[in-house]
N, CA, C, O and CB atoms as a CASP TS submission, in Angstrom:
PFRMAT TS
TARGET T0000
AUTHOR 0000-0000-0000
METHOD Language model
MODEL 1
PARENT N/A
ATOM      1  N   MET     1       0.822  -1.196   0.000  1.00  0.00           N
ATOM      2  CA  MET     1       0.000   0.000   0.000  1.00  0.00           C
ATOM      3  C   MET     1       0.869   1.264   0.000  1.00  0.00           C
ATOM      4  O   MET     1       0.558   2.244  -0.676  1.00  0.00           O
ATOM      5  CB  MET     1      -0.937  -0.004   1.211  1.00  0.00           C
ATOM      6  N   ARG     2       1.965   1.223   0.770  1.00  0.00           N
ATOM      7  CA  ARG     2       2.837   2.390   0.841  1.00  0.00           C
ATOM      8  C   ARG     2       3.439   2.703  -0.529  1.00  0.00           C
ATOM      9  O   ARG     2       3.600   3.866  -0.897  1.00  0.00           O
ATOM     10  CB  ARG     2       3.951   2.164   1.872  1.00  0.00           C
ATOM     11  N   ASN     3       3.767   1.653  -1.272  1.00  0.00           N
ATOM     12  CA  ASN     3       4.335   1.826  -2.599  1.00  0.00           C
ATOM     13  C   ASN     3       3.325   2.478  -3.547  1.00  0.00           C
ATOM     14  O   ASN     3       3.699   3.312  -4.371  1.00  0.00           O
ATOM     15  CB  ASN     3       4.795   0.476  -3.158  1.00  0.00           C
ATOM     16  N   VAL     4       2.062   2.107  -3.437  1.00  0.00           N
ATOM     17  CA  VAL     4       1.008   2.687  -4.282  1.00  0.00           C
ATOM     18  C   VAL     4       0.875   4.177  -3.999  1.00  0.00           C
ATOM     19  O   VAL     4       0.744   4.982  -4.921  1.00  0.00           O
ATOM     20  CB  VAL     4      -0.348   1.972  -4.045  1.00  0.00           C
ATOM     21  N   VAL     5       0.909   4.539  -2.721  1.00  0.00           N
ATOM     22  CA  VAL     5       0.787   5.950  -2.346  1.00  0.00           C
ATOM     23  C   VAL     5       1.974   6.744  -2.881  1.00  0.00           C
ATOM     24  O   VAL     5       1.799   7.846  -3.401  1.00  0.00           O
ATOM     25  CB  VAL     5       0.691   6.100  -0.812  1.00  0.00           C
ATOM     26  N   LEU     6       3.171   6.195  -2.760  1.00  0.00           N
ATOM     27  CA  LEU     6       4.370   6.883  -3.231  1.00  0.00           C
ATOM     28  C   LEU     6       4.351   7.061  -4.743  1.00  0.00           C
ATOM     29  O   LEU     6       4.620   8.151  -5.247  1.00  0.00           O
ATOM     30  CB  LEU     6       5.619   6.117  -2.814  1.00  0.00           C
ATOM     31  N   VAL     7       4.037   6.003  -5.460  1.00  0.00           N
ATOM     32  CA  VAL     7       4.020   6.070  -6.924  1.00  0.00           C
ATOM     33  C   VAL     7       2.937   7.023  -7.417  1.00  0.00           C
ATOM     34  O   VAL     7       3.191   7.843  -8.299  1.00  0.00           O
ATOM     35  CB  VAL     7       3.801   4.674  -7.523  1.00  0.00           C
ATOM     36  N   SER     8       1.747   6.927  -6.864  1.00  0.00           N
ATOM     37  CA  SER     8       0.674   7.820  -7.309  1.00  0.00           C
ATOM     38  C   SER     8       0.997   9.270  -6.967  1.00  0.00           C
ATOM     39  O   SER     8       0.700  10.173  -7.749  1.00  0.00           O
ATOM     40  CB  SER     8      -0.664   7.413  -6.672  1.00  0.00           C
ATOM     41  N   GLY     9       1.605   9.498  -5.801  1.00  0.00           N
ATOM     42  CA  GLY     9       2.006  10.861  -5.430  1.00  0.00           C
ATOM     43  C   GLY     9       3.023  11.437  -6.399  1.00  0.00           C
ATOM     44  O   GLY     9       2.935  12.605  -6.777  1.00  0.00           O
ATOM     45  N   LEU    10       3.971  10.632  -6.795  1.00  0.00           N
ATOM     46  CA  LEU    10       4.965  11.093  -7.775  1.00  0.00           C
ATOM     47  C   LEU    10       4.320  11.390  -9.122  1.00  0.00           C
ATOM     48  O   LEU    10       4.689  12.354  -9.793  1.00  0.00           O
ATOM     49  CB  LEU    10       6.069  10.046  -7.948  1.00  0.00           C
ATOM     50  N   ILE    11       3.367  10.568  -9.513  1.00  0.00           N
ATOM     51  CA  ILE    11       2.722  10.760 -10.814  1.00  0.00           C
ATOM     52  C   ILE    11       1.909  12.044 -10.838  1.00  0.00           C
ATOM     53  O   ILE    11       2.094  12.871 -11.731  1.00  0.00           O
ATOM     54  CB  ILE    11       1.825   9.568 -11.150  1.00  0.00           C
ATOM     55  N   TYR    12       0.996  12.231  -9.857  1.00  0.00           N
ATOM     56  CA  TYR    12       0.160  13.427  -9.944  1.00  0.00           C
ATOM     57  C   TYR    12       0.914  14.700  -9.593  1.00  0.00           C
ATOM     58  O   TYR    12       0.521  15.780 -10.035  1.00  0.00           O
ATOM     59  CB  TYR    12      -1.031  13.285  -9.039  1.00  0.00           C
ATOM     60  N   THR    13       1.981  14.607  -8.813  1.00  0.00           N
ATOM     61  CA  THR    13       2.800  15.797  -8.569  1.00  0.00           C
ATOM     62  C   THR    13       3.568  16.174  -9.838  1.00  0.00           C
ATOM     63  O   THR    13       3.678  17.352 -10.175  1.00  0.00           O
ATOM     64  CB  THR    13       3.783  15.556  -7.392  1.00  0.00           C
ATOM     65  N   GLY    14       4.091  15.178 -10.529  1.00  0.00           N
ATOM     66  CA  GLY    14       4.809  15.450 -11.770  1.00  0.00           C
ATOM     67  C   GLY    14       3.921  16.046 -12.847  1.00  0.00           C
ATOM     68  O   GLY    14       4.324  16.971 -13.552  1.00  0.00           O
ATOM     69  N   ILE    15       2.713  15.513 -12.973  1.00  0.00           N
ATOM     70  CA  ILE    15       1.781  16.056 -13.959  1.00  0.00           C
ATOM     71  C   ILE    15       1.406  17.485 -13.600  1.00  0.00           C
ATOM     72  O   ILE    15       1.330  18.347 -14.476  1.00  0.00           O
ATOM     73  CB  ILE    15       0.519  15.181 -14.055  1.00  0.00           C
ATOM     74  N   SER    16       1.171  17.743 -12.319  1.00  0.00           N
ATOM     75  CA  SER    16       0.804  19.090 -11.884  1.00  0.00           C
ATOM     76  C   SER    16       1.941  20.086 -12.120  1.00  0.00           C
ATOM     77  O   SER    16       1.703  21.219 -12.538  1.00  0.00           O
ATOM     78  CB  SER    16       0.419  19.079 -10.405  1.00  0.00           C
ATOM     79  N   LEU    17       3.164  19.662 -11.853  1.00  0.00           N
ATOM     80  CA  LEU    17       4.312  20.536 -12.124  1.00  0.00           C
ATOM     81  C   LEU    17       4.462  20.808 -13.619  1.00  0.00           C
ATOM     82  O   LEU    17       4.784  21.925 -14.024  1.00  0.00           O
ATOM     83  CB  LEU    17       5.602  19.909 -11.576  1.00  0.00           C
ATOM     84  N   ALA    18       4.228  19.790 -14.428  1.00  0.00           N
ATOM     85  CA  ALA    18       4.325  19.969 -15.880  1.00  0.00           C
ATOM     86  C   ALA    18       3.257  20.948 -16.379  1.00  0.00           C
ATOM     87  O   ALA    18       3.533  21.800 -17.223  1.00  0.00           O
ATOM     88  CB  ALA    18       4.181  18.610 -16.601  1.00  0.00           C
ATOM     89  N   LEU    19       2.044  20.819 -15.853  1.00  0.00           N
ATOM     90  CA  LEU    19       0.978  21.743 -16.258  1.00  0.00           C
ATOM     91  C   LEU    19       1.294  23.171 -15.837  1.00  0.00           C
ATOM     92  O   LEU    19       1.015  24.114 -16.577  1.00  0.00           O
ATOM     93  CB  LEU    19      -0.362  21.308 -15.659  1.00  0.00           C
ATOM     94  N   SER    20       1.875  23.335 -14.651  1.00  0.00           N
ATOM     95  CA  SER    20       2.274  24.672 -14.196  1.00  0.00           C
ATOM     96  C   SER    20       3.367  25.250 -15.089  1.00  0.00           C
ATOM     97  O   SER    20       3.354  26.441 -15.401  1.00  0.00           O
ATOM     98  CB  SER    20       2.759  24.620 -12.737  1.00  0.00           C
ATOM     99  N   ALA    21       4.303  24.415 -15.496  1.00  0.00           N
ATOM    100  CA  ALA    21       5.371  24.876 -16.385  1.00  0.00           C
ATOM    101  C   ALA    21       4.815  25.288 -17.742  1.00  0.00           C
ATOM    102  O   ALA    21       5.248  26.288 -18.315  1.00  0.00           O
ATOM    103  CB  ALA    21       6.428  23.783 -16.563  1.00  0.00           C
ATOM    104  N   VAL    22       3.863  24.527 -18.254  1.00  0.00           N
ATOM    105  CA  VAL    22       3.218  24.897 -19.527  1.00  0.00           C
ATOM    106  C   VAL    22       2.502  26.232 -19.380  1.00  0.00           C
ATOM    107  O   VAL    22       2.572  27.080 -20.269  1.00  0.00           O
ATOM    108  CB  VAL    22       2.217  23.799 -19.982  1.00  0.00           C
ATOM    109  N   PHE    23       1.815  26.419 -18.263  1.00  0.00           N
ATOM    110  CA  PHE    23       1.139  27.688 -18.014  1.00  0.00           C
ATOM    111  C   PHE    23       2.142  28.843 -18.005  1.00  0.00           C
ATOM    112  O   PHE    23       1.892  29.888 -18.607  1.00  0.00           O
ATOM    113  CB  PHE    23       0.375  27.634 -16.680  1.00  0.00           C
ATOM    114  N   LEU    24       3.270  28.658 -17.326  1.00  0.00           N
ATOM    115  CA  LEU    24       4.283  29.716 -17.285  1.00  0.00           C
ATOM    116  C   LEU    24       4.813  30.043 -18.681  1.00  0.00           C
ATOM    117  O   LEU    24       4.972  31.213 -19.028  1.00  0.00           O
ATOM    118  CB  LEU    24       5.440  29.303 -16.375  1.00  0.00           C
ATOM    119  N   VAL    25       5.081  29.025 -19.468  1.00  0.00           N
ATOM    120  CA  VAL    25       5.599  29.249 -20.821  1.00  0.00           C
ATOM    121  C   VAL    25       4.575  30.007 -21.669  1.00  0.00           C
ATOM    122  O   VAL    25       4.925  30.924 -22.411  1.00  0.00           O
ATOM    123  CB  VAL    25       5.961  27.902 -21.494  1.00  0.00           C
ATOM    124  N   LEU    26       3.322  29.615 -21.550  1.00  0.00           N
ATOM    125  CA  LEU    26       2.292  30.279 -22.349  1.00  0.00           C
ATOM    126  C   LEU    26       2.065  31.723 -21.916  1.00  0.00           C
ATOM    127  O   LEU    26       1.769  32.575 -22.755  1.00  0.00           O
ATOM    128  CB  LEU    26       0.990  29.509 -22.257  1.00  0.00           C
ATOM    129  N   THR    27       2.197  32.015 -20.623  1.00  0.00           N
ATOM    130  CA  THR    27       1.980  33.391 -20.175  1.00  0.00           C
ATOM    131  C   THR    27       3.169  34.292 -20.482  1.00  0.00           C
ATOM    132  O   THR    27       3.024  35.514 -20.523  1.00  0.00           O
ATOM    133  CB  THR    27       1.695  33.414 -18.688  1.00  0.00           C
ATOM    134  N   ILE    28       4.344  33.705 -20.697  1.00  0.00           N
ATOM    135  CA  ILE    28       5.494  34.521 -21.089  1.00  0.00           C
ATOM    136  C   ILE    28       5.242  35.135 -22.458  1.00  0.00           C
ATOM    137  O   ILE    28       5.710  36.236 -22.746  1.00  0.00           O
ATOM    138  CB  ILE    28       6.796  33.678 -21.103  1.00  0.00           C
ATOM    139  N   LEU    29       4.505  34.425 -23.297  1.00  0.00           N
ATOM    140  CA  LEU    29       4.189  34.931 -24.637  1.00  0.00           C
ATOM    141  C   LEU    29       3.196  36.086 -24.589  1.00  0.00           C
ATOM    142  O   LEU    29       3.137  36.883 -25.525  1.00  0.00           O
ATOM    143  CB  LEU    29       3.632  33.809 -25.503  1.00  0.00           C
ATOM    144  N   GLY    30       2.419  36.191 -23.523  1.00  0.00           N
ATOM    145  CA  GLY    30       1.447  37.269 -23.369  1.00  0.00           C
ATOM    146  C   GLY    30       2.058  38.434 -22.604  1.00  0.00           C
ATOM    147  O   GLY    30       3.233  38.399 -22.238  1.00  0.00           O
ATOM    148  N   GLY    31       1.274  39.445 -22.369  1.00  0.00           N
ATOM    149  CA  GLY    31       1.758  40.630 -21.680  1.00  0.00           C
ATOM    150  C   GLY    31       1.382  40.647 -20.214  1.00  0.00           C
ATOM    151  O   GLY    31       0.820  41.627 -19.725  1.00  0.00           O
ATOM    152  N   TYR    32       1.686  39.576 -19.515  1.00  0.00           N
ATOM    153  CA  TYR    32       1.302  39.459 -18.106  1.00  0.00           C
ATOM    154  C   TYR    32       2.474  39.803 -17.202  1.00  0.00           C
ATOM    155  O   TYR    32       3.633  39.644 -17.585  1.00  0.00           O
ATOM    156  CB  TYR    32       0.795  38.042 -17.798  1.00  0.00           C
ATOM    157  N   THR    33       2.168  40.274 -16.004  1.00  0.00           N
ATOM    158  CA  THR    33       3.217  40.562 -15.030  1.00  0.00           C
ATOM    159  C   THR    33       3.704  39.264 -14.400  1.00  0.00           C
ATOM    160  O   THR    33       3.047  38.227 -14.488  1.00  0.00           O
ATOM    161  CB  THR    33       2.707  41.537 -13.942  1.00  0.00           C
ATOM    162  N   TRP    34       4.877  39.343 -13.758  1.00  0.00           N
ATOM    163  CA  TRP    34       5.414  38.142 -13.121  1.00  0.00           C
ATOM    164  C   TRP    34       4.567  37.701 -11.940  1.00  0.00           C
ATOM    165  O   TRP    34       4.491  36.509 -11.643  1.00  0.00           O
ATOM    166  CB  TRP    34       6.841  38.381 -12.667  1.00  0.00           C
ATOM    167  N   VAL    35       3.931  38.646 -11.264  1.00  0.00           N
ATOM    168  CA  VAL    35       3.051  38.281 -10.149  1.00  0.00           C
ATOM    169  C   VAL    35       1.873  37.463 -10.666  1.00  0.00           C
ATOM    170  O   VAL    35       1.492  36.463 -10.057  1.00  0.00           O
ATOM    171  CB  VAL    35       2.546  39.545  -9.406  1.00  0.00           C
ATOM    172  N   ALA    36       1.299  37.886 -11.786  1.00  0.00           N
ATOM    173  CA  ALA    36       0.184  37.146 -12.383  1.00  0.00           C
ATOM    174  C   ALA    36       0.644  35.775 -12.871  1.00  0.00           C
ATOM    175  O   ALA    36      -0.077  34.789 -12.716  1.00  0.00           O
ATOM    176  CB  ALA    36      -0.432  37.945 -13.547  1.00  0.00           C
ATOM    177  N   ARG    37       1.827  35.705 -13.454  1.00  0.00           N
ATOM    178  CA  ARG    37       2.342  34.419 -13.951  1.00  0.00           C
ATOM    179  C   ARG    37       2.575  33.427 -12.820  1.00  0.00           C
ATOM    180  O   ARG    37       2.149  32.275 -12.894  1.00  0.00           O
ATOM    181  CB  ARG    37       3.645  34.631 -14.723  1.00  0.00           C
ATOM    182  N   ILE    38       3.253  33.885 -11.772  1.00  0.00           N
ATOM    183  CA  ILE    38       3.565  32.993 -10.649  1.00  0.00           C
ATOM    184  C   ILE    38       2.285  32.596  -9.908  1.00  0.00           C
ATOM    185  O   ILE    38       2.101  31.432  -9.552  1.00  0.00           O
ATOM    186  CB  ILE    38       4.558  33.673  -9.674  1.00  0.00           C
ATOM    187  N   GLY    39       1.405  33.573  -9.681  1.00  0.00           N
ATOM    188  CA  GLY    39       0.140  33.271  -9.015  1.00  0.00           C
ATOM    189  C   GLY    39      -0.711  32.309  -9.825  1.00  0.00           C
ATOM    190  O   GLY    39      -1.321  31.396  -9.270  1.00  0.00           O
ATOM    191  N   GLY    40      -0.753  32.508 -11.120  1.00  0.00           N
ATOM    192  CA  GLY    40      -1.505  31.612 -11.993  1.00  0.00           C
ATOM    193  C   GLY    40      -0.914  30.211 -12.021  1.00  0.00           C
ATOM    194  O   GLY    40      -1.643  29.219 -12.018  1.00  0.00           O
ATOM    195  N   ALA    41       0.407  30.138 -12.047  1.00  0.00           N
ATOM    196  CA  ALA    41       1.062  28.829 -12.047  1.00  0.00           C
ATOM    197  C   ALA    41       0.795  28.091 -10.731  1.00  0.00           C
ATOM    198  O   ALA    41       0.586  26.878 -10.726  1.00  0.00           O
ATOM    199  CB  ALA    41       2.583  28.987 -12.272  1.00  0.00           C
ATOM    200  N   ALA    42       0.802  28.822  -9.630  1.00  0.00           N
ATOM    201  CA  ALA    42       0.493  28.198  -8.336  1.00  0.00           C
ATOM    202  C   ALA    42      -0.956  27.719  -8.312  1.00  0.00           C
ATOM    203  O   ALA    42      -1.253  26.641  -7.796  1.00  0.00           O
ATOM    204  CB  ALA    42       0.747  29.192  -7.174  1.00  0.00           C
ATOM    205  N   TRP    43      -1.840  28.517  -8.866  1.00  0.00           N
ATOM    206  CA  TRP    43      -3.258  28.149  -8.929  1.00  0.00           C
ATOM    207  C   TRP    43      -3.459  26.898  -9.790  1.00  0.00           C
ATOM    208  O   TRP    43      -4.204  25.994  -9.410  1.00  0.00           O
ATOM    209  CB  TRP    43      -4.093  29.320  -9.491  1.00  0.00           C
ATOM    210  N   VAL    44      -2.801  26.847 -10.935  1.00  0.00           N
ATOM    211  CA  VAL    44      -2.883  25.676 -11.812  1.00  0.00           C
ATOM    212  C   VAL    44      -2.338  24.447 -11.096  1.00  0.00           C
ATOM    213  O   VAL    44      -2.917  23.365 -11.196  1.00  0.00           O
ATOM    214  CB  VAL    44      -2.106  25.919 -13.128  1.00  0.00           C
ATOM    215  N   PHE    45      -1.227  24.604 -10.372  1.00  0.00           N
ATOM    216  CA  PHE    45      -0.646  23.483  -9.642  1.00  0.00           C
ATOM    217  C   PHE    45      -1.616  22.956  -8.582  1.00  0.00           C
ATOM    218  O   PHE    45      -1.846  21.751  -8.491  1.00  0.00           O
ATOM    219  CB  PHE    45       0.676  23.901  -8.989  1.00  0.00           C
ATOM    220  N   MET    46      -2.175  23.853  -7.791  1.00  0.00           N
ATOM    221  CA  MET    46      -3.086  23.423  -6.723  1.00  0.00           C
ATOM    222  C   MET    46      -4.337  22.755  -7.274  1.00  0.00           C
ATOM    223  O   MET    46      -4.750  21.708  -6.777  1.00  0.00           O
ATOM    224  CB  MET    46      -3.482  24.611  -5.859  1.00  0.00           C
ATOM    225  N   LEU    47      -4.938  23.346  -8.290  1.00  0.00           N
ATOM    226  CA  LEU    47      -6.140  22.750  -8.867  1.00  0.00           C
ATOM    227  C   LEU    47      -5.841  21.403  -9.525  1.00  0.00           C
ATOM    228  O   LEU    47      -6.645  20.475  -9.436  1.00  0.00           O
ATOM    229  CB  LEU    47      -6.760  23.701  -9.888  1.00  0.00           C
ATOM    230  N   SER    48      -4.698  21.298 -10.176  1.00  0.00           N
ATOM    231  CA  SER    48      -4.312  20.030 -10.792  1.00  0.00           C
ATOM    232  C   SER    48      -4.127  18.949  -9.738  1.00  0.00           C
ATOM    233  O   SER    48      -4.545  17.808  -9.936  1.00  0.00           O
ATOM    234  CB  SER    48      -3.024  20.199 -11.605  1.00  0.00           C
ATOM    235  N   MET    49      -3.506  19.302  -8.623  1.00  0.00           N
ATOM    236  CA  MET    49      -3.327  18.329  -7.543  1.00  0.00           C
ATOM    237  C   MET    49      -4.691  17.865  -7.018  1.00  0.00           C
ATOM    238  O   MET    49      -4.902  16.672  -6.804  1.00  0.00           O
ATOM    239  CB  MET    49      -2.483  18.939  -6.391  1.00  0.00           C
ATOM    240  N   ILE    50      -5.605  18.803  -6.813  1.00  0.00           N
ATOM    241  CA  ILE    50      -6.927  18.464  -6.291  1.00  0.00           C
ATOM    242  C   ILE    50      -7.673  17.547  -7.254  1.00  0.00           C
ATOM    243  O   ILE    50      -8.337  16.602  -6.828  1.00  0.00           O
ATOM    244  CB  ILE    50      -7.745  19.736  -6.032  1.00  0.00           C
ATOM    245  N   ILE    51      -7.564  17.821  -8.530  1.00  0.00           N
ATOM    246  CA  ILE    51      -8.284  17.025  -9.520  1.00  0.00           C
ATOM    247  C   ILE    51      -7.628  15.662  -9.733  1.00  0.00           C
ATOM    248  O   ILE    51      -8.325  14.659  -9.882  1.00  0.00           O
ATOM    249  CB  ILE    51      -8.360  17.777 -10.842  1.00  0.00           C
ATOM    250  N   LEU    52      -6.293  15.616  -9.749  1.00  0.00           N
ATOM    251  CA  LEU    52      -5.590  14.382 -10.092  1.00  0.00           C
ATOM    252  C   LEU    52      -5.475  13.384  -8.942  1.00  0.00           C
ATOM    253  O   LEU    52      -5.388  12.182  -9.189  1.00  0.00           O
ATOM    254  CB  LEU    52      -4.227  14.715 -10.582  1.00  0.00           C
ATOM    255  N   MET    53      -5.471  13.847  -7.700  1.00  0.00           N
ATOM    256  CA  MET    53      -5.319  12.916  -6.568  1.00  0.00           C
ATOM    257  C   MET    53      -6.347  11.792  -6.585  1.00  0.00           C
ATOM    258  O   MET    53      -5.963  10.624  -6.544  1.00  0.00           O
ATOM    259  CB  MET    53      -5.428  13.672  -5.259  1.00  0.00           C
ATOM    260  N   PRO    54      -7.641  12.105  -6.646  1.00  0.00           N
ATOM    261  CA  PRO    54      -8.616  11.010  -6.603  1.00  0.00           C
ATOM    262  C   PRO    54      -8.715  10.226  -7.915  1.00  0.00           C
ATOM    263  O   PRO    54      -9.376   9.188  -7.959  1.00  0.00           O
ATOM    264  CB  PRO    54      -9.973  11.561  -6.252  1.00  0.00           C
ATOM    265  N   VAL    55      -8.082  10.697  -8.962  1.00  0.00           N
ATOM    266  CA  VAL    55      -8.126   9.993 -10.241  1.00  0.00           C
ATOM    267  C   VAL    55      -6.944   9.043 -10.388  1.00  0.00           C
ATOM    268  O   VAL    55      -7.118   7.896 -10.801  1.00  0.00           O
ATOM    269  CB  VAL    55      -8.141  10.992 -11.396  1.00  0.00           C
ATOM    270  N   VAL    56      -5.751   9.509 -10.054  1.00  0.00           N
ATOM    271  CA  VAL    56      -4.535   8.735 -10.283  1.00  0.00           C
ATOM    272  C   VAL    56      -4.387   7.600  -9.273  1.00  0.00           C
ATOM    273  O   VAL    56      -3.997   6.494  -9.650  1.00  0.00           O
ATOM    274  CB  VAL    56      -3.317   9.644 -10.223  1.00  0.00           C
ATOM    275  N   THR    57      -4.686   7.845  -8.014  1.00  0.00           N
ATOM    276  CA  THR    57      -4.457   6.840  -6.979  1.00  0.00           C
ATOM    277  C   THR    57      -5.213   5.528  -7.240  1.00  0.00           C
ATOM    278  O   THR    57      -4.604   4.463  -7.133  1.00  0.00           O
ATOM    279  CB  THR    57      -4.863   7.400  -5.631  1.00  0.00           C
ATOM    280  N   PRO    58      -6.510   5.556  -7.578  1.00  0.00           N
ATOM    281  CA  PRO    58      -7.179   4.289  -7.885  1.00  0.00           C
ATOM    282  C   PRO    58      -6.611   3.585  -9.130  1.00  0.00           C
ATOM    283  O   PRO    58      -6.583   2.356  -9.197  1.00  0.00           O
ATOM    284  CB  PRO    58      -8.660   4.537  -8.078  1.00  0.00           C
ATOM    285  N   MET    59      -6.168   4.367 -10.098  1.00  0.00           N
ATOM    286  CA  MET    59      -5.585   3.766 -11.294  1.00  0.00           C
ATOM    287  C   MET    59      -4.287   3.040 -10.959  1.00  0.00           C
ATOM    288  O   MET    59      -4.047   1.936 -11.449  1.00  0.00           O
ATOM    289  CB  MET    59      -5.331   4.836 -12.361  1.00  0.00           C
ATOM    290  N   VAL    60      -3.458   3.651 -10.132  1.00  0.00           N
ATOM    291  CA  VAL    60      -2.205   3.012  -9.735  1.00  0.00           C
ATOM    292  C   VAL    60      -2.496   1.783  -8.882  1.00  0.00           C
ATOM    293  O   VAL    60      -1.847   0.748  -9.034  1.00  0.00           O
ATOM    294  CB  VAL    60      -1.301   4.003  -8.966  1.00  0.00           C
ATOM    295  N   LYS    61      -3.457   1.896  -7.997  1.00  0.00           N
ATOM    296  CA  LYS    61      -3.818   0.763  -7.136  1.00  0.00           C
ATOM    297  C   LYS    61      -4.329  -0.407  -7.971  1.00  0.00           C
ATOM    298  O   LYS    61      -4.009  -1.561  -7.685  1.00  0.00           O
ATOM    299  CB  LYS    61      -4.885   1.184  -6.105  1.00  0.00           C
ATOM    300  N   LYS    62      -5.122  -0.114  -9.003  1.00  0.00           N
ATOM    301  CA  LYS    62      -5.647  -1.159  -9.880  1.00  0.00           C
ATOM    302  C   LYS    62      -4.519  -1.843 -10.648  1.00  0.00           C
ATOM    303  O   LYS    62      -4.513  -3.066 -10.791  1.00  0.00           O
ATOM    304  CB  LYS    62      -6.672  -0.572 -10.859  1.00  0.00           C
ATOM    305  N   ARG    63      -3.568  -1.055 -11.140  1.00  0.00           N
ATOM    306  CA  ARG    63      -2.447  -1.634 -11.883  1.00  0.00           C
ATOM    307  C   ARG    63      -1.533  -2.457 -10.983  1.00  0.00           C
ATOM    308  O   ARG    63      -0.896  -3.409 -11.436  1.00  0.00           O
ATOM    309  CB  ARG    63      -1.645  -0.535 -12.563  1.00  0.00           C
ATOM    310  N   ALA    64      -1.472  -2.082  -9.700  1.00  0.00           N
ATOM    311  CA  ALA    64      -0.623  -2.815  -8.749  1.00  0.00           C
ATOM    312  C   ALA    64      -1.281  -4.117  -8.303  1.00  0.00           C
ATOM    313  O   ALA    64      -0.652  -4.953  -7.655  1.00  0.00           O
ATOM    314  CB  ALA    64      -0.316  -1.943  -7.525  1.00  0.00           C
ATOM    315  N   GLY    65      -2.550  -4.276  -8.657  1.00  0.00           N
ATOM    316  CA  GLY    65      -3.248  -5.505  -8.318  1.00  0.00           C
ATOM    317  C   GLY    65      -3.888  -5.483  -6.945  1.00  0.00           C
ATOM    318  O   GLY    65      -4.204  -6.527  -6.374  1.00  0.00           O
ATOM    319  N   GLY    66      -4.076  -4.275  -6.420  1.00  0.00           N
ATOM    320  CA  GLY    66      -4.652  -4.203  -5.080  1.00  0.00           C
ATOM    321  C   GLY    66      -5.979  -3.626  -5.118  1.00  0.00           C
ATOM    322  O   GLY    66      -6.621  -3.486  -4.077  1.00  0.00           O
TER
END
Protein backbone atom coordinates (compact mmCIF):
# COMPACT_ATOMS: atom_id res chain seq x y z
CA MET A 1 0.00 0.00 0.00
CA ARG A 2 2.84 2.39 0.84
CA ASN A 3 4.34 1.83 -2.60
CA VAL A 4 1.01 2.69 -4.28
CA VAL A 5 0.79 5.95 -2.35
CA LEU A 6 4.37 6.88 -3.23
CA VAL A 7 4.02 6.07 -6.92
CA SER A 8 0.67 7.82 -7.31
CA GLY A 9 2.01 10.86 -5.43
CA LEU A 10 4.96 11.09 -7.77
CA ILE A 11 2.72 10.76 -10.81
CA TYR A 12 0.16 13.43 -9.94
CA THR A 13 2.80 15.80 -8.57
CA GLY A 14 4.81 15.45 -11.77
CA ILE A 15 1.78 16.06 -13.96
CA SER A 16 0.80 19.09 -11.88
CA LEU A 17 4.31 20.54 -12.12
CA ALA A 18 4.32 19.97 -15.88
CA LEU A 19 0.98 21.74 -16.26
CA SER A 20 2.27 24.67 -14.20
CA ALA A 21 5.37 24.88 -16.39
CA VAL A 22 3.22 24.90 -19.53
CA PHE A 23 1.14 27.69 -18.01
CA LEU A 24 4.28 29.72 -17.29
CA VAL A 25 5.60 29.25 -20.82
CA LEU A 26 2.29 30.28 -22.35
CA THR A 27 1.98 33.39 -20.18
CA ILE A 28 5.49 34.52 -21.09
CA LEU A 29 4.19 34.93 -24.64
CA GLY A 30 1.45 37.27 -23.37
CA GLY A 31 1.76 40.63 -21.68
CA TYR A 32 1.30 39.46 -18.11
CA THR A 33 3.22 40.56 -15.03
CA TRP A 34 5.41 38.14 -13.12
CA VAL A 35 3.05 38.28 -10.15
CA ALA A 36 0.18 37.15 -12.38
CA ARG A 37 2.34 34.42 -13.95
CA ILE A 38 3.56 32.99 -10.65
CA GLY A 39 0.14 33.27 -9.01
CA GLY A 40 -1.51 31.61 -11.99
CA ALA A 41 1.06 28.83 -12.05
CA ALA A 42 0.49 28.20 -8.34
CA TRP A 43 -3.26 28.15 -8.93
CA VAL A 44 -2.88 25.68 -11.81
CA PHE A 45 -0.65 23.48 -9.64
CA MET A 46 -3.09 23.42 -6.72
CA LEU A 47 -6.14 22.75 -8.87
CA SER A 48 -4.31 20.03 -10.79
CA MET A 49 -3.33 18.33 -7.54
CA ILE A 50 -6.93 18.46 -6.29
CA ILE A 51 -8.28 17.02 -9.52
CA LEU A 52 -5.59 14.38 -10.09
CA MET A 53 -5.32 12.92 -6.57
CA PRO A 54 -8.62 11.01 -6.60
CA VAL A 55 -8.13 9.99 -10.24
CA VAL A 56 -4.54 8.73 -10.28
CA THR A 57 -4.46 6.84 -6.98
CA PRO A 58 -7.18 4.29 -7.88
CA MET A 59 -5.58 3.77 -11.29
CA VAL A 60 -2.20 3.01 -9.74
CA LYS A 61 -3.82 0.76 -7.14
CA LYS A 62 -5.65 -1.16 -9.88
CA ARG A 63 -2.45 -1.63 -11.88
CA ALA A 64 -0.62 -2.82 -8.75
CA GLY A 65 -3.25 -5.50 -8.32
CA GLY A 66 -4.65 -4.20 -5.08
